[in-house]
C-alpha positions in Angstrom: 12.1 60.9 96.6 14.7 63.2 98.1 17.7 61.0 99.1 19.9 63.9 100.3 21.0 63.7 103.9 20.1 66.3 106.4 23.5 68.0 106.1 23.2 68.5 102.4 19.7 69.9 102.9 20.9 72.2 105.6 23.7 73.5 103.4 21.3 74.1 100.6 18.9 76.0 102.9 21.8 78.2 104.2 22.8 79.0 100.7 19.3 80.0 99.8 19.1 82.2 102.9 22.5 83.9 102.6 21.4 87.0 100.7 18.7 87.7 103.2 21.1 87.2 106.2 23.6 89.6 104.7 20.9 92.2 104.3 19.9 91.7 107.9 23.6 92.1 109.0 23.8 95.4 107.1 20.7 96.8 108.8 21.9 95.6 112.3 25.4 97.1 111.7 23.9 100.5 110.7 21.6 100.4 113.7 24.4 99.6 116.1 26.6 102.4 114.8 23.8 104.9 115.1 23.0 103.7 118.6 26.7 104.0 119.6 27.0 107.5 118.1 23.8 108.7 119.7 24.9 107.5 123.1 28.1 109.5 122.8 26.1 112.5 121.6 23.9 112.2 124.7 27.0 112.4 127.0 28.1 108.8 127.4 31.9 108.2 127.1 33.2 106.0 124.3 33.8 103.2 126.8 30.3 103.5 128.2 28.7 103.6 124.8 30.6 100.6 123.6 29.7 98.6 126.7 26.0 99.5 126.3 26.1 98.4 122.7 27.9 95.2 123.5 25.7 94.1 126.4 22.2 95.3 125.4 19.9 93.7 122.7 20.2 95.3 119.3 16.6 96.4 119.3 15.0 97.2 122.6 
């Protein structure tokens, strides 16, 4: 019988998932940088590109 409380189980689950979450962040960071750079290349200002990246979903 598992006598650990829900917090202990939650922490264990987070530790198991951490490598996958880090990989996800790496992919999202690369995508956001490319999106930002591409917006500028298409004629948006730095400020406009940053605002678009900040306010829009990562993948649309």
